[in-house]
All heavy atoms as TSV, in Angstrom:
chain	resi	resn	atom	element	x	y	z
A	1	MET	N	N	26.125	-75.350	23.842
A	1	MET	CA	C	27.354	-74.618	24.025
A	1	MET	C	C	28.530	-75.549	23.695
A	1	MET	O	O	28.604	-76.669	24.180
A	1	MET	CB	C	27.437	-74.154	25.486
A	1	MET	CG	C	28.571	-73.232	25.744
A	1	MET	SD	S	28.228	-72.340	27.261
A	1	MET	CE	C	29.770	-72.473	28.059
A	2	ALA	N	N	29.428	-75.046	22.885
A	2	ALA	CA	C	30.559	-75.865	22.449
A	2	ALA	C	C	31.575	-76.000	23.577
A	2	ALA	O	O	31.853	-75.055	24.309
A	2	ALA	CB	C	31.220	-75.230	21.234
A	3	LYS	N	N	32.116	-77.218	23.716
A	3	LYS	CA	C	33.134	-77.450	24.737
A	3	LYS	C	C	34.497	-77.085	24.172
A	3	LYS	O	O	34.782	-77.326	23.008
A	3	LYS	CB	C	33.116	-78.909	25.170
A	3	LYS	CG	C	31.866	-79.289	25.912
A	3	LYS	CD	C	31.960	-80.690	26.458
A	3	LYS	CE	C	30.715	-81.007	27.248
A	3	LYS	NZ	N	30.777	-82.319	27.889
A	4	THR	N	N	35.325	-76.496	25.019
A	4	THR	CA	C	36.678	-76.155	24.584
A	4	THR	C	C	37.661	-77.097	25.259
A	4	THR	O	O	37.458	-77.532	26.390
A	4	THR	CB	C	37.041	-74.704	24.954
A	4	THR	OG1	O	36.919	-74.549	26.363
A	4	THR	CG2	C	36.122	-73.707	24.281
A	5	THR	N	N	38.722	-77.370	24.572
A	5	THR	CA	C	39.765	-78.223	25.138
A	5	THR	C	C	40.628	-77.376	26.074
A	5	THR	O	O	40.619	-76.138	25.970
A	5	THR	CB	C	40.646	-78.816	24.028
A	5	THR	OG1	O	41.348	-77.749	23.386
A	5	THR	CG2	C	39.820	-79.591	23.004
A	6	PRO	N	N	41.368	-78.002	26.962
A	6	PRO	CA	C	42.250	-77.227	27.846
A	6	PRO	C	C	43.252	-76.364	27.073
A	6	PRO	O	O	43.557	-75.240	27.469
A	6	PRO	CB	C	42.958	-78.297	28.671
A	6	PRO	CG	C	42.009	-79.448	28.694
A	6	PRO	CD	C	41.330	-79.423	27.358
A	7	GLY	N	N	43.750	-76.879	25.959
A	7	GLY	CA	C	44.694	-76.102	25.140
A	7	GLY	C	C	44.051	-74.852	24.575
A	7	GLY	O	O	44.653	-73.770	24.579
A	8	GLN	N	N	42.799	-74.989	24.075
A	8	GLN	CA	C	42.094	-73.824	23.540
A	8	GLN	C	C	41.847	-72.800	24.653
A	8	GLN	O	O	41.978	-71.595	24.433
A	8	GLN	CB	C	40.754	-74.247	22.941
A	8	GLN	CG	C	40.855	-74.963	21.620
A	8	GLN	CD	C	39.489	-75.451	21.157
A	8	GLN	OE1	O	38.641	-75.808	21.982
A	8	GLN	NE2	N	39.282	-75.461	19.852
A	9	PHE	N	N	41.490	-73.301	25.815
A	9	PHE	CA	C	41.238	-72.403	26.946
A	9	PHE	C	C	42.474	-71.589	27.285
A	9	PHE	O	O	42.406	-70.376	27.467
A	9	PHE	CB	C	40.773	-73.213	28.167
A	9	PHE	CG	C	40.579	-72.377	29.391
A	9	PHE	CD1	C	39.464	-71.566	29.526
A	9	PHE	CD2	C	41.520	-72.394	30.411
A	9	PHE	CE1	C	39.293	-70.792	30.651
A	9	PHE	CE2	C	41.360	-71.619	31.538
A	9	PHE	CZ	C	40.230	-70.816	31.660
A	10	VAL	N	N	43.626	-72.253	27.368
A	10	VAL	CA	C	44.873	-71.552	27.696
A	10	VAL	C	C	45.199	-70.528	26.628
A	10	VAL	O	O	45.605	-69.398	26.934
A	10	VAL	CB	C	46.029	-72.572	27.879
A	10	VAL	CG1	C	47.369	-71.861	27.984
A	10	VAL	CG2	C	45.787	-73.433	29.101
A	11	ARG	N	N	45.008	-70.863	25.363
A	11	ARG	CA	C	45.266	-69.904	24.279
A	11	ARG	C	C	44.341	-68.699	24.387
A	11	ARG	O	O	44.764	-67.553	24.195
A	11	ARG	CB	C	45.093	-70.588	22.914
A	11	ARG	CG	C	46.311	-71.394	22.489
A	11	ARG	CD	C	46.234	-71.814	21.023
A	11	ARG	NE	N	45.144	-72.765	20.761
A	11	ARG	CZ	C	45.202	-74.078	21.011
A	11	ARG	NH1	N	46.296	-74.602	21.524
A	11	ARG	NH2	N	44.187	-74.867	20.740
A	12	GLN	N	N	43.071	-68.943	24.702
A	12	GLN	CA	C	42.122	-67.837	24.838
A	12	GLN	C	C	42.491	-66.932	26.023
A	12	GLN	O	O	42.390	-65.709	25.927
A	12	GLN	CB	C	40.703	-68.376	25.002
A	12	GLN	CG	C	40.149	-69.003	23.755
A	12	GLN	CD	C	38.812	-69.687	23.986
A	12	GLN	OE1	O	38.312	-69.732	25.108
A	12	GLN	NE2	N	38.239	-70.235	22.918
A	13	VAL	N	N	42.914	-67.543	27.113
A	13	VAL	CA	C	43.308	-66.754	28.282
A	13	VAL	C	C	44.516	-65.883	27.942
A	13	VAL	O	O	44.552	-64.691	28.264
A	13	VAL	CB	C	43.610	-67.664	29.489
A	13	VAL	CG1	C	44.294	-66.893	30.603
A	13	VAL	CG2	C	42.325	-68.313	29.995
A	14	ARG	N	N	45.521	-66.471	27.290
A	14	ARG	CA	C	46.708	-65.683	26.902
A	14	ARG	C	C	46.331	-64.552	25.956
A	14	ARG	O	O	46.867	-63.447	26.042
A	14	ARG	CB	C	47.742	-66.594	26.251
A	14	ARG	CG	C	48.473	-67.447	27.243
A	14	ARG	CD	C	49.578	-68.220	26.579
A	14	ARG	NE	N	50.298	-69.026	27.559
A	14	ARG	CZ	C	51.180	-69.934	27.263
A	14	ARG	NH1	N	51.474	-70.188	25.994
A	14	ARG	NH2	N	51.783	-70.618	28.214
A	15	GLN	N	N	45.399	-64.835	25.040
A	15	GLN	CA	C	44.953	-63.823	24.090
A	15	GLN	C	C	44.287	-62.656	24.827
A	15	GLN	O	O	44.548	-61.487	24.518
A	15	GLN	CB	C	43.971	-64.463	23.108
A	15	GLN	CG	C	43.774	-63.725	21.829
A	15	GLN	CD	C	42.904	-64.546	20.870
A	15	GLN	OE1	O	42.049	-65.313	21.301
A	15	GLN	NE2	N	43.138	-64.390	19.584
A	16	GLU	N	N	43.446	-62.971	25.803
A	16	GLU	CA	C	42.777	-61.916	26.560
A	16	GLU	C	C	43.766	-61.142	27.437
A	16	GLU	O	O	43.659	-59.927	27.570
A	16	GLU	CB	C	41.664	-62.503	27.434
A	16	GLU	CG	C	40.456	-62.982	26.650
A	16	GLU	CD	C	39.777	-61.884	25.858
A	16	GLU	OE1	O	39.617	-60.764	26.392
A	16	GLU	OE2	O	39.422	-62.138	24.695
A	17	LEU	N	N	44.733	-61.836	28.032
A	17	LEU	CA	C	45.730	-61.155	28.856
A	17	LEU	C	C	46.577	-60.185	28.047
A	17	LEU	O	O	47.037	-59.167	28.569
A	17	LEU	CB	C	46.634	-62.172	29.553
A	17	LEU	CG	C	46.080	-62.795	30.829
A	17	LEU	CD1	C	47.020	-63.869	31.353
A	17	LEU	CD2	C	45.863	-61.736	31.886
A	18	SER	N	N	46.789	-60.497	26.782
A	18	SER	CA	C	47.581	-59.590	25.953
A	18	SER	C	C	46.842	-58.282	25.681
A	18	SER	O	O	47.458	-57.279	25.342
A	18	SER	CB	C	47.968	-60.263	24.635
A	18	SER	OG	O	46.827	-60.444	23.821
A	19	LYS	N	N	45.510	-58.264	25.874
A	19	LYS	CA	C	44.708	-57.058	25.646
A	19	LYS	C	C	44.667	-56.148	26.872
A	19	LYS	O	O	44.244	-55.003	26.775
A	19	LYS	CB	C	43.274	-57.451	25.280
A	19	LYS	CG	C	43.142	-58.231	23.997
A	19	LYS	CD	C	41.700	-58.630	23.774
A	19	LYS	CE	C	41.540	-59.549	22.582
A	19	LYS	NZ	N	40.149	-59.986	22.408
A	20	VAL	N	N	45.100	-56.656	28.023
A	20	VAL	CA	C	45.016	-55.897	29.268
A	20	VAL	C	C	46.045	-54.776	29.260
A	20	VAL	O	O	47.198	-54.976	28.896
A	20	VAL	CB	C	45.249	-56.819	30.488
A	20	VAL	CG1	C	45.326	-56.006	31.774
A	20	VAL	CG2	C	44.171	-57.870	30.569
A	21	THR	N	N	45.612	-53.590	29.682
A	21	THR	CA	C	46.521	-52.462	29.861
A	21	THR	C	C	46.851	-52.385	31.340
A	21	THR	O	O	46.004	-52.025	32.158
A	21	THR	CB	C	45.857	-51.148	29.402
A	21	THR	OG1	O	45.434	-51.294	28.057
A	21	THR	CG2	C	46.821	-49.988	29.518
A	22	TRP	N	N	48.076	-52.749	31.698
A	22	TRP	CA	C	48.482	-52.773	33.092
A	22	TRP	C	C	48.890	-51.380	33.529
A	22	TRP	O	O	49.499	-50.633	32.773
A	22	TRP	CB	C	49.639	-53.755	33.284
A	22	TRP	CG	C	49.249	-55.151	32.931
A	22	TRP	CD1	C	49.527	-55.807	31.781
A	22	TRP	CD2	C	48.466	-56.050	33.725
A	22	TRP	NE1	N	48.977	-57.073	31.809
A	22	TRP	CE2	C	48.324	-57.247	32.988
A	22	TRP	CE3	C	47.886	-55.968	34.976
A	22	TRP	CZ2	C	47.622	-58.338	33.468
A	22	TRP	CZ3	C	47.183	-57.055	35.463
A	22	TRP	CH2	C	47.063	-58.229	34.714
A	23	PRO	N	N	48.577	-50.993	34.784
A	23	PRO	CA	C	48.961	-49.669	35.261
A	23	PRO	C	C	50.473	-49.576	35.473
A	23	PRO	O	O	51.133	-50.574	35.758
A	23	PRO	CB	C	48.225	-49.537	36.597
A	23	PRO	CG	C	47.974	-50.934	37.041
A	23	PRO	CD	C	47.827	-51.751	35.787
A	24	THR	N	N	50.966	-48.355	35.332
A	24	THR	CA	C	52.386	-48.127	35.573
A	24	THR	C	C	52.642	-48.108	37.082
A	24	THR	O	O	51.715	-48.039	37.885
A	24	THR	CB	C	52.839	-46.784	34.976
A	24	THR	OG1	O	52.138	-45.734	35.662
A	24	THR	CG2	C	52.555	-46.705	33.488
A	25	ARG	N	N	53.908	-48.140	37.461
A	25	ARG	CA	C	54.264	-48.087	38.887
A	25	ARG	C	C	53.775	-46.774	39.502
A	25	ARG	O	O	53.280	-46.746	40.627
A	25	ARG	CB	C	55.772	-48.216	39.049
A	25	ARG	CG	C	56.219	-48.227	40.501
A	25	ARG	CD	C	57.696	-48.459	40.643
A	25	ARG	NE	N	58.118	-49.775	40.227
A	25	ARG	CZ	C	58.159	-50.841	41.037
A	25	ARG	NH1	N	57.797	-50.706	42.287
A	25	ARG	NH2	N	58.562	-52.006	40.593
A	26	LYS	N	N	53.886	-45.676	38.749
A	26	LYS	CA	C	53.455	-44.372	39.249
A	26	LYS	C	C	51.939	-44.357	39.475
A	26	LYS	O	O	51.469	-43.867	40.514
A	26	LYS	CB	C	53.848	-43.274	38.262
A	26	LYS	CG	C	53.505	-41.881	38.727
A	26	LYS	CD	C	53.947	-40.832	37.742
A	26	LYS	CE	C	53.561	-39.448	38.218
A	26	LYS	NZ	N	53.927	-38.410	37.280
A	27	GLU	N	N	51.175	-44.894	38.530
A	27	GLU	CA	C	49.721	-44.946	38.680
A	27	GLU	C	C	49.320	-45.798	39.888
A	27	GLU	O	O	48.409	-45.439	40.643
A	27	GLU	CB	C	49.070	-45.520	37.420
A	27	GLU	CG	C	49.136	-44.610	36.219
A	27	GLU	CD	C	48.693	-45.285	34.931
A	27	GLU	OE1	O	48.778	-46.530	34.835
A	27	GLU	OE2	O	48.259	-44.550	34.024
A	28	THR	N	N	50.012	-46.907	40.082
A	28	THR	CA	C	49.725	-47.785	41.213
A	28	THR	C	C	50.037	-47.091	42.528
A	28	THR	O	O	49.261	-47.167	43.484
A	28	THR	CB	C	50.538	-49.089	41.096
A	28	THR	OG1	O	50.248	-49.702	39.845
A	28	THR	CG2	C	50.203	-50.051	42.220
A	29	THR	N	N	51.155	-46.380	42.588
A	29	THR	CA	C	51.541	-45.658	43.797
A	29	THR	C	C	50.524	-44.572	44.131
A	29	THR	O	O	50.098	-44.442	45.282
A	29	THR	CB	C	52.941	-45.039	43.631
A	29	THR	OG1	O	53.868	-46.082	43.323
A	29	THR	CG2	C	53.385	-44.309	44.881
A	30	ILE	N	N	50.135	-43.802	43.134
A	30	ILE	CA	C	49.162	-42.722	43.349
A	30	ILE	C	C	47.828	-43.297	43.825
A	30	ILE	O	O	47.219	-42.783	44.766
A	30	ILE	CB	C	48.988	-41.883	42.061
A	30	ILE	CG1	C	50.250	-41.073	41.804
A	30	ILE	CG2	C	47.779	-40.968	42.169
A	30	ILE	CD1	C	50.268	-40.361	40.465
A	31	SER	N	N	47.386	-44.378	43.203
A	31	SER	CA	C	46.123	-45.002	43.607
A	31	SER	C	C	46.196	-45.514	45.040
A	31	SER	O	O	45.248	-45.354	45.817
A	31	SER	CB	C	45.773	-46.154	42.672
A	31	SER	OG	O	45.559	-45.687	41.368
A	32	THR	N	N	47.312	-46.106	45.407
A	32	THR	CA	C	47.484	-46.630	46.758
A	32	THR	C	C	47.449	-45.507	47.784
A	32	THR	O	O	46.786	-45.610	48.821
A	32	THR	CB	C	48.808	-47.406	46.865
A	32	THR	OG1	O	48.803	-48.457	45.897
A	32	THR	CG2	C	49.004	-47.984	48.256
A	33	VAL	N	N	48.152	-44.417	47.501
A	33	VAL	CA	C	48.163	-43.269	48.417
A	33	VAL	C	C	46.756	-42.688	48.550
A	33	VAL	O	O	46.304	-42.367	49.664
A	33	VAL	CB	C	49.170	-42.193	47.937
A	33	VAL	CG1	C	49.005	-40.897	48.714
A	33	VAL	CG2	C	50.589	-42.720	48.047
A	34	MET	N	N	46.034	-42.591	47.450
A	34	MET	CA	C	44.671	-42.061	47.494
A	34	MET	C	C	43.760	-42.951	48.328
A	34	MET	O	O	42.911	-42.450	49.074
A	34	MET	CB	C	44.103	-41.896	46.079
A	34	MET	CG	C	44.788	-40.798	45.276
A	34	MET	SD	S	44.734	-39.184	46.061
A	34	MET	CE	C	43.004	-38.845	46.043
A	35	VAL	N	N	43.931	-44.255	48.233
A	35	VAL	CA	C	43.125	-45.176	49.036
A	35	VAL	C	C	43.411	-44.964	50.517
A	35	VAL	O	O	42.485	-44.887	51.332
A	35	VAL	CB	C	43.380	-46.645	48.619
A	35	VAL	CG1	C	42.821	-47.606	49.648
A	35	VAL	CG2	C	42.782	-46.917	47.252
A	36	PHE	N	N	44.691	-44.844	50.885
A	36	PHE	CA	C	45.032	-44.615	52.286
A	36	PHE	C	C	44.457	-43.294	52.798
A	36	PHE	O	O	43.974	-43.213	53.934
A	36	PHE	CB	C	46.549	-44.659	52.501
A	36	PHE	CG	C	47.088	-46.050	52.608
A	36	PHE	CD1	C	47.953	-46.541	51.643
A	36	PHE	CD2	C	46.737	-46.873	53.660
A	36	PHE	CE1	C	48.461	-47.832	51.736
A	36	PHE	CE2	C	47.231	-48.159	53.766
A	36	PHE	CZ	C	48.096	-48.647	52.797
A	37	ILE	N	N	44.502	-42.256	51.967
A	37	ILE	CA	C	43.940	-40.961	52.361
A	37	ILE	C	C	42.434	-41.076	52.583
A	37	ILE	O	O	41.896	-40.599	53.593
A	37	ILE	CB	C	44.272	-39.881	51.306
A	37	ILE	CG1	C	45.756	-39.548	51.362
A	37	ILE	CG2	C	43.426	-38.623	51.526
A	37	ILE	CD1	C	46.236	-38.664	50.218
A	38	MET	N	N	41.733	-41.735	51.668
A	38	MET	CA	C	40.286	-41.865	51.796
A	38	MET	C	C	39.900	-42.722	52.994
A	38	MET	O	O	38.918	-42.427	53.686
A	38	MET	CB	C	39.687	-42.442	50.509
A	38	MET	CG	C	39.788	-41.511	49.319
A	38	MET	SD	S	39.064	-39.884	49.622
A	38	MET	CE	C	37.360	-40.296	49.808
A	39	VAL	N	N	40.660	-43.774	53.266
A	39	VAL	CA	C	40.387	-44.616	54.435
A	39	VAL	C	C	40.578	-43.809	55.714
A	39	VAL	O	O	39.769	-43.901	56.648
A	39	VAL	CB	C	41.286	-45.878	54.419
A	39	VAL	CG1	C	41.282	-46.577	55.765
A	39	VAL	CG2	C	40.845	-46.834	53.317
A	40	THR	N	N	41.624	-42.996	55.763
A	40	THR	CA	C	41.879	-42.165	56.939
A	40	THR	C	C	40.755	-41.152	57.137
A	40	THR	O	O	40.264	-40.964	58.261
A	40	THR	CB	C	43.232	-41.435	56.803
A	40	THR	OG1	O	44.258	-42.425	56.623
A	40	THR	CG2	C	43.541	-40.590	58.015
A	41	LEU	N	N	40.329	-40.514	56.054
A	41	LEU	CA	C	39.231	-39.544	56.156
A	41	LEU	C	C	37.940	-40.213	56.606
A	41	LEU	O	O	37.213	-39.670	57.451
A	41	LEU	CB	C	39.029	-38.830	54.818
A	41	LEU	CG	C	40.114	-37.838	54.413
A	41	LEU	CD1	C	39.860	-37.304	53.007
A	41	LEU	CD2	C	40.194	-36.703	55.405
A	42	ALA	N	N	37.645	-41.382	56.072
A	42	ALA	CA	C	36.433	-42.102	56.472
A	42	ALA	C	C	36.500	-42.499	57.934
A	42	ALA	O	O	35.514	-42.376	58.677
A	42	ALA	CB	C	36.230	-43.332	55.589
A	43	ALA	N	N	37.669	-42.966	58.383
A	43	ALA	CA	C	37.826	-43.357	59.784
A	43	ALA	C	C	37.631	-42.154	60.706
A	43	ALA	O	O	36.956	-42.261	61.747
A	43	ALA	CB	C	39.200	-43.977	59.995
A	44	LEU	N	N	38.197	-41.016	60.346
A	44	LEU	CA	C	38.027	-39.804	61.154
A	44	LEU	C	C	36.567	-39.366	61.186
A	44	LEU	O	O	36.044	-38.978	62.244
A	44	LEU	CB	C	38.912	-38.676	60.628
A	44	LEU	CG	C	40.402	-38.836	60.883
A	44	LEU	CD1	C	41.188	-37.756	60.135
A	44	LEU	CD2	C	40.693	-38.780	62.368
A	45	PHE	N	N	35.899	-39.432	60.058
A	45	PHE	CA	C	34.484	-39.067	59.988
A	45	PHE	C	C	33.661	-39.931	60.927
A	45	PHE	O	O	32.857	-39.440	61.730
A	45	PHE	CB	C	33.974	-39.195	58.546
A	45	PHE	CG	C	32.486	-39.055	58.438
A	45	PHE	CD1	C	31.883	-37.811	58.510
A	45	PHE	CD2	C	31.682	-40.175	58.266
A	45	PHE	CE1	C	30.501	-37.680	58.417
A	45	PHE	CE2	C	30.310	-40.055	58.172
A	45	PHE	CZ	C	29.714	-38.798	58.249
A	46	PHE	N	N	33.858	-41.255	60.850
A	46	PHE	CA	C	33.069	-42.150	61.688
A	46	PHE	C	C	33.440	-42.022	63.167
A	46	PHE	O	O	32.584	-42.199	64.037
A	46	PHE	CB	C	33.184	-43.594	61.197
A	46	PHE	CG	C	32.404	-43.825	59.935
A	46	PHE	CD1	C	33.051	-44.129	58.755
A	46	PHE	CD2	C	31.022	-43.722	59.918
A	46	PHE	CE1	C	32.332	-44.338	57.586
A	46	PHE	CE2	C	30.297	-43.915	58.759
A	46	PHE	CZ	C	30.950	-44.227	57.583
A	47	LEU	N	N	34.687	-41.717	63.463
A	47	LEU	CA	C	35.085	-41.462	64.843
A	47	LEU	C	C	34.333	-40.254	65.394
A	47	LEU	O	O	33.787	-40.296	66.504
A	47	LEU	CB	C	36.594	-41.228	64.936
A	47	LEU	CG	C	37.108	-40.818	66.312
A	47	LEU	CD1	C	36.981	-41.968	67.302
A	47	LEU	CD2	C	38.538	-40.337	66.215
A	48	ILE	N	N	34.285	-39.185	64.618
A	48	ILE	CA	C	33.598	-37.968	65.052
A	48	ILE	C	C	32.104	-38.218	65.221
A	48	ILE	O	O	31.496	-37.825	66.227
A	48	ILE	CB	C	33.876	-36.806	64.071
A	48	ILE	CG1	C	35.347	-36.400	64.171
A	48	ILE	CG2	C	32.959	-35.614	64.344
A	48	ILE	CD1	C	35.810	-35.470	63.061
A	49	VAL	N	N	31.489	-38.882	64.264
A	49	VAL	CA	C	30.057	-39.182	64.350
A	49	VAL	C	C	29.773	-40.059	65.560
A	49	VAL	O	O	28.814	-39.832	66.303
A	49	VAL	CB	C	29.550	-39.849	63.045
A	49	VAL	CG1	C	28.153	-40.404	63.227
A	49	VAL	CG2	C	29.585	-38.851	61.897
A	50	ASP	N	N	30.611	-41.061	65.799
A	50	ASP	CA	C	30.434	-41.949	66.947
A	50	ASP	C	C	30.537	-41.172	68.256
A	50	ASP	O	O	29.725	-41.384	69.168
A	50	ASP	CB	C	31.477	-43.071	66.905
A	50	ASP	CG	C	31.298	-44.056	68.037
A	50	ASP	OD1	O	30.196	-44.609	68.175
A	50	ASP	OD2	O	32.287	-44.278	68.772
A	51	GLN	N	N	31.502	-40.279	68.350
A	51	GLN	CA	C	31.673	-39.486	69.575
A	51	GLN	C	C	30.476	-38.562	69.795
A	51	GLN	O	O	30.007	-38.393	70.927
A	51	GLN	CB	C	32.973	-38.678	69.512
A	51	GLN	CG	C	34.225	-39.521	69.539
A	51	GLN	CD	C	34.343	-40.348	70.801
A	51	GLN	OE1	O	34.137	-39.866	71.908
A	51	GLN	NE2	N	34.667	-41.624	70.639
A	52	LEU	N	N	29.975	-37.968	68.714
A	52	LEU	CA	C	28.806	-37.092	68.841
A	52	LEU	C	C	27.570	-37.878	69.275
A	52	LEU	O	O	26.801	-37.412	70.129
A	52	LEU	CB	C	28.534	-36.371	67.520
A	52	LEU	CG	C	29.519	-35.262	67.150
A	52	LEU	CD1	C	29.244	-34.763	65.738
A	52	LEU	CD2	C	29.441	-34.126	68.150
A	53	LEU	N	N	27.368	-39.058	68.714
A	53	LEU	CA	C	26.225	-39.879	69.102
A	53	LEU	C	C	26.350	-40.345	70.550
A	53	LEU	O	O	25.361	-40.350	71.300
A	53	LEU	CB	C	26.075	-41.078	68.166
A	53	LEU	CG	C	25.612	-40.753	66.746
A	53	LEU	CD1	C	25.668	-41.993	65.875
A	53	LEU	CD2	C	24.224	-40.152	66.750
A	54	ALA	N	N	27.554	-40.720	70.961
A	54	ALA	CA	C	27.771	-41.139	72.353
A	54	ALA	C	C	27.487	-39.976	73.298
A	54	ALA	O	O	26.838	-40.151	74.346
A	54	ALA	CB	C	29.193	-41.654	72.532
A	55	TRP	N	N	27.935	-38.789	72.950
A	55	TRP	CA	C	27.674	-37.601	73.761
A	55	TRP	C	C	26.175	-37.323	73.839
A	55	TRP	O	O	25.642	-37.015	74.907
A	55	TRP	CB	C	28.422	-36.408	73.167
A	55	TRP	CG	C	28.127	-35.112	73.869
A	55	TRP	CD1	C	28.605	-34.700	75.070
A	55	TRP	CD2	C	27.254	-34.082	73.401
A	55	TRP	NE1	N	28.096	-33.460	75.381
A	55	TRP	CE2	C	27.253	-33.059	74.377
A	55	TRP	CE3	C	26.476	-33.922	72.258
A	55	TRP	CZ2	C	26.498	-31.904	74.234
A	55	TRP	CZ3	C	25.732	-32.764	72.123
A	55	TRP	CH2	C	25.749	-31.774	73.103
A	56	GLY	N	N	25.481	-37.463	72.700
A	56	GLY	CA	C	24.033	-37.240	72.670
A	56	GLY	C	C	23.282	-38.239	73.534
A	56	GLY	O	O	22.349	-37.862	74.261
A	57	VAL	N	N	23.686	-39.489	73.488
A	57	VAL	CA	C	23.030	-40.511	74.317
A	57	VAL	C	C	23.277	-40.217	75.801
A	57	VAL	O	O	22.356	-40.328	76.626
A	57	VAL	CB	C	23.530	-41.917	73.928
A	57	VAL	CG1	C	23.110	-42.966	74.962
A	57	VAL	CG2	C	23.040	-42.303	72.548
A	58	GLN	N	N	24.486	-39.837	76.156
A	58	GLN	CA	C	24.795	-39.510	77.560
A	58	GLN	C	C	23.963	-38.303	78.020
A	58	GLN	O	O	23.476	-38.274	79.140
A	58	GLN	CB	C	26.277	-39.196	77.716
A	58	GLN	CG	C	27.166	-40.424	77.678
A	58	GLN	CD	C	28.645	-40.060	77.800
A	58	GLN	OE1	O	29.010	-38.898	77.806
A	58	GLN	NE2	N	29.477	-41.087	77.905
A	59	LEU	N	N	23.809	-37.348	77.129
A	59	LEU	CA	C	23.041	-36.147	77.457
A	59	LEU	C	C	21.567	-36.495	77.691
A	59	LEU	O	O	20.956	-36.034	78.657
A	59	LEU	CB	C	23.182	-35.125	76.330
A	59	LEU	CG	C	22.584	-33.742	76.559
A	59	LEU	CD1	C	23.337	-33.041	77.692
A	59	LEU	CD2	C	22.636	-32.931	75.291
A	60	VAL	N	N	21.003	-37.322	76.819
A	60	VAL	CA	C	19.586	-37.661	76.907
A	60	VAL	C	C	19.304	-38.558	78.107
A	60	VAL	O	O	18.347	-38.346	78.861
A	60	VAL	CB	C	19.111	-38.339	75.590
A	60	VAL	CG1	C	17.729	-38.932	75.753
A	60	VAL	CG2	C	19.127	-37.339	74.448
A	61	PHE	N	N	20.114	-39.578	78.308
A	61	PHE	CA	C	19.828	-40.563	79.352
A	61	PHE	C	C	20.569	-40.280	80.665
A	61	PHE	O	O	20.355	-40.976	81.649
A	61	PHE	CB	C	20.181	-41.975	78.863
A	61	PHE	CG	C	19.263	-42.456	77.761
A	61	PHE	CD1	C	19.749	-42.660	76.486
A	61	PHE	CD2	C	17.918	-42.684	78.016
A	61	PHE	CE1	C	18.918	-43.094	75.469
A	61	PHE	CE2	C	17.088	-43.133	77.005
A	61	PHE	CZ	C	17.578	-43.332	75.721
A	62	GLY	N	N	21.435	-39.314	80.690
A	62	GLY	CA	C	22.160	-38.975	81.907
A	62	GLY	C	C	23.119	-40.070	82.342
A	62	GLY	O	O	23.363	-40.235	83.534
A	63	LEU	N	N	23.641	-40.814	81.391
A	63	LEU	CA	C	24.586	-41.886	81.716
A	63	LEU	C	C	25.989	-41.341	81.784
A	63	LEU	O	O	26.307	-40.311	81.192
A	63	LEU	CB	C	24.510	-43.005	80.665
A	63	LEU	CG	C	23.154	-43.666	80.477
A	63	LEU	CD1	C	23.217	-44.621	79.304
A	63	LEU	CD2	C	22.743	-44.402	81.728
A	64	GLY	N	N	26.865	-42.051	82.413
A	64	GLY	CA	C	28.265	-41.649	82.449
A	64	GLY	C	C	28.486	-40.485	83.402
A	64	GLY	O	O	27.794	-40.298	84.376
A	65	GLY	N	N	29.477	-39.674	83.053
A	65	GLY	CA	C	29.875	-38.643	83.984
A	65	GLY	C	C	29.248	-37.343	83.747
A	65	GLY	O	O	29.358	-36.376	84.326
């Protein structure tokens, strides 16, 4: 494998960065909002499942109130 000099490496990195298509501010905002929505939905789902399992365990073992 051929060794590259630090200068060649920096040139290659700049060349690759010029090929990147960066998202617009609107795309970033929409993606961020969607992530927050999905995290909230997942948290609610797991909260409900946890409560149902806790209720089931209390029912089976007669623990709690």
